[in-house]
C-alpha positions as CSV (number, residue, x, y, z in Angstrom):
1,M,0.0,0.0,0.0
2,R,1.4,3.3,-1.3
3,N,1.7,6.3,1.3
4,A,-0.2,9.0,-0.3
5,A,-0.6,12.9,0.5
6,I,-3.3,14.9,-1.3
7,L,-2.0,18.1,-3.0
8,W,-5.2,20.0,-1.3
9,T,-6.7,23.0,-2.4
10,G,-10.0,22.0,-0.9
11,G,-11.6,22.3,-4.1
12,K,-13.9,19.7,-6.5
13,D,-10.7,18.4,-8.1
14,S,-8.5,17.7,-5.2
15,A,-11.7,16.3,-3.4
16,M,-12.3,13.8,-6.1
17,A,-8.7,12.8,-6.1
18,L,-8.8,11.7,-2.7
19,Y,-12.2,10.0,-3.3
20,E,-10.5,7.8,-6.0
21,A,-6.7,7.3,-4.5
22,A,-8.8,5.9,-1.3
23,Q,-10.8,3.3,-3.7
24,K,-7.7,2.4,-5.4
25,G,-6.4,1.7,-2.4
26,Y,-3.5,4.7,-1.6
27,H,-3.2,5.2,2.2
28,I,-4.3,8.7,2.5
29,R,-1.7,10.2,5.1
30,C,-2.3,13.8,5.0
31,L,-3.9,16.7,3.0
32,V,-1.0,19.2,1.7
33,T,-1.3,22.7,0.5
34,F,1.7,24.5,-0.8
35,A,1.2,28.5,0.2
36,P,3.4,31.8,-0.1
37,P,4.4,33.4,3.6
38,E,1.2,34.8,5.0
39,P,-1.3,33.4,2.5
40,R,-4.5,35.0,1.7
41,F,-6.0,32.9,-0.9
42,L,-9.2,34.3,-2.5
43,A,-10.6,31.3,-4.0
44,H,-9.3,28.8,-0.8
45,P,-9.8,29.9,2.3
46,L,-7.3,28.2,4.8
47,E,-9.8,28.7,7.6
48,L,-12.2,26.6,5.4
49,I,-9.5,24.2,4.2
50,R,-8.6,23.6,7.9
51,M,-12.5,22.7,8.6
52,Q,-12.3,20.2,5.8
53,A,-9.2,18.3,7.1
54,Q,-10.9,18.0,10.3
55,A,-14.1,16.8,8.8
56,L,-12.0,14.4,6.8
57,G,-10.5,13.5,10.0
58,L,-6.7,13.6,8.2
59,P,-3.3,16.3,9.2
60,H,-3.2,19.0,7.2
61,H,0.2,20.4,6.4
62,V,1.0,23.7,4.7
63,L,4.2,24.0,3.1
64,T,5.5,27.1,2.6
65,I,7.2,27.7,-0.9
66,N,9.3,31.0,-1.8
67,A,11.4,31.8,-4.6
68,P,13.2,30.4,-6.6
69,F,9.9,28.1,-6.7
70,E,11.3,24.9,-8.4
71,Q,13.4,24.4,-5.7
72,S,10.9,25.4,-2.7
73,Y,8.5,23.0,-4.4
74,E,11.3,20.1,-4.7
75,A,12.1,21.1,-0.7
76,G,8.8,20.7,0.2
77,L,8.3,17.0,-1.8
78,R,11.5,16.2,-0.2
79,R,10.0,16.7,3.3
80,L,6.8,14.7,2.8
81,K,9.4,11.8,1.6
82,E,11.8,11.4,4.2
83,E,10.2,13.4,7.4
84,M,6.9,11.8,7.0
85,C,7.2,8.9,4.8
86,I,5.1,9.8,2.0
87,D,5.5,7.4,-1.6
88,C,3.3,9.4,-3.6
89,V,1.9,12.3,-3.9
90,V,-1.8,12.8,-5.6
91,T,-3.1,15.8,-7.2
92,G,-6.5,16.9,-8.5
93,D,-5.1,18.0,-12.2
94,I,-7.2,17.4,-15.4
95,A,-5.2,18.6,-18.3
96,A,-1.9,20.6,-18.8
97,V,-2.4,24.8,-18.2
98,G,-1.3,26.5,-21.5
99,G,0.3,23.4,-23.1
100,S,3.2,23.5,-20.5
101,P,4.4,20.2,-18.6
102,N,2.8,19.4,-15.2
103,W,4.4,21.3,-12.5
104,I,4.2,18.4,-9.9
105,R,5.3,15.9,-11.9
106,E,8.4,18.3,-13.1
107,R,9.3,19.2,-9.7
108,S,8.3,15.3,-8.2
109,R,11.0,13.7,-11.0
110,P,14.2,14.9,-8.9
111,V,13.2,13.7,-5.7
112,G,11.7,10.6,-6.6
113,M,8.4,10.6,-6.1
114,E,5.9,8.9,-7.9
115,V,2.4,10.8,-8.8
116,Y,-0.6,10.0,-9.1
117,T,-3.3,12.1,-11.4
118,P,-6.4,9.8,-11.6
119,L,-8.6,12.6,-13.1
120,W,-6.0,13.6,-16.2
121,G,-7.7,13.5,-19.1
122,R,-11.1,12.4,-18.3
123,D,-14.1,13.6,-19.8
124,R,-15.4,17.1,-18.1
125,H,-19.3,16.8,-17.8
126,G,-18.3,13.1,-17.1
127,L,-16.4,14.3,-14.2
128,L,-19.0,16.9,-12.8
129,Q,-21.8,14.2,-13.5
130,R,-20.1,11.2,-10.8
131,F,-19.0,14.4,-8.5
132,V,-22.6,15.4,-7.9
133,E,-24.2,11.7,-8.5
134,L,-21.0,10.4,-5.5
135,G,-22.5,12.9,-3.3
136,F,-20.4,15.7,-2.9
137,R,-21.8,19.4,-2.1
138,V,-19.6,22.3,-3.5
139,R,-20.1,25.7,-3.4
140,F,-18.5,28.0,-6.0
141,S,-16.0,30.6,-3.7
142,C,-14.7,32.3,-7.0
143,V,-15.3,33.6,-10.3
144,N,-13.6,34.8,-13.2
145,T,-16.3,37.8,-14.6
146,R,-14.8,37.6,-18.1
147,W,-16.8,33.8,-18.0
148,L,-19.8,33.7,-14.8
149,N,-21.2,36.7,-13.2
150,A,-20.9,37.5,-9.7
151,S,-24.3,35.7,-8.8
152,W,-22.5,32.4,-9.0
153,V,-19.8,32.9,-5.7
154,G,-21.7,30.8,-3.9
155,R,-23.8,28.7,-5.5
156,E,-24.0,25.1,-5.0
157,L,-22.6,22.7,-8.2
158,N,-25.4,20.8,-9.1
159,E,-27.7,19.4,-11.8
160,T,-28.7,23.0,-12.9
161,A,-25.4,24.3,-12.5
162,I,-23.6,21.9,-14.6
163,A,-26.4,22.6,-17.4
164,E,-25.8,25.9,-17.2
165,L,-22.0,25.8,-17.5
166,R,-22.7,23.2,-20.6
167,I,-24.6,26.2,-22.2
168,L,-22.2,28.9,-21.6
169,G,-19.8,26.0,-22.8
170,E,-21.4,25.6,-26.3
171,Q,-21.8,29.6,-26.8
172,G,-17.8,30.1,-26.0
173,E,-14.3,29.0,-24.6
174,L,-15.5,27.9,-21.3
175,D,-13.8,25.1,-19.8
176,L,-16.4,22.9,-17.8
177,C,-14.2,22.2,-14.7
178,G,-13.0,25.5,-14.9
179,E,-9.4,24.7,-16.2
180,Q,-8.8,28.2,-17.4
181,G,-9.8,29.9,-14.1
182,E,-13.0,30.4,-14.7
183,Y,-14.3,29.2,-11.7
184,H,-12.8,27.7,-8.4
185,T,-14.9,25.9,-5.6
186,M,-15.0,24.6,-2.1
187,V,-16.6,21.1,-0.9
188,I,-18.6,21.1,2.3
189,D,-19.4,17.5,2.4
190,G,-19.3,14.6,0.6
191,P,-17.7,10.9,0.9
192,G,-15.1,10.4,3.8
193,F,-16.6,13.7,5.3
194,T,-17.4,12.8,9.3
195,Q,-19.2,16.0,9.3
196,G,-20.6,18.6,6.9
197,I,-19.4,22.3,6.6
198,D,-22.2,25.2,7.2
199,I,-21.6,28.4,5.6
200,L,-23.5,30.8,7.8
201,A,-22.4,34.0,6.8
202,Y,-20.5,35.5,3.8
203,S,-20.3,38.1,1.0
204,R,-19.6,38.6,-2.5
205,R,-16.4,40.9,-2.7
206,S,-14.6,41.5,-6.0
207,A,-10.7,41.9,-7.1
208,D,-9.9,43.0,-10.4
209,A,-12.1,40.2,-12.6
210,L,-12.7,37.9,-9.9
211,A,-15.7,37.6,-7.6
212,Y,-15.4,36.0,-4.4
213,M,-16.5,34.7,-1.3
214,D,-16.1,36.4,1.7
215,I,-16.4,34.2,4.5
216,H,-17.6,35.4,7.6
217,E,-18.9,32.5,9.7
218,L,-18.4,29.1,9.2
219,A,-19.4,25.6,11.6
220,L,-19.0,22.3,11.6
221,M,-22.6,20.4,11.3
222,E,-23.3,16.7,12.3
223,H,-24.9,14.4,9.3
224,A,-28.5,13.7,10.3
225,G,-29.0,9.7,11.1
């Protein structure tokens, strides 16, 4: 059994990758987020990520990165391997970004770390459908208003949202899974979660072309029954 770490953003893709890796028999040891010093992620707030880790019953490690980033990432991966006995990192990557080689694969090669990408190359609509069918609950945390207006922020990813995304995709160049930065998501419940996360209060904010969820209050909630 491979000891694995999930590269975790808290969104739908990393959550699906966690699910798929567990189904394949990987031993998930922890969640890992690479972040700059004093991070403030608009799309992936660390407060919510920490609550996800608690709900999943997994340790969460934030590994700090600085320039030069190639060496910084490799040092973080080497630490996972040598200090935490991690054999493999699992990512939710779906496709190459801008035609560039996969960043984590490139950084893992000098370290001798295995990389597992269970979502790579899969049909976008099929992935979204499977995500909903498995019972994941997801909220849109950030959108690029070039593609989606601010009203999408806070919405749940469900059959209705998928249908609307498909229509928008047919009208232009929108990637259904948001691979061009069209949108980001945060998972609030689903397979593996012992508790759900209730976003009790938030407001919509904007920064340049981005509209995002500014969360004011969160709480863990017990599953019914």
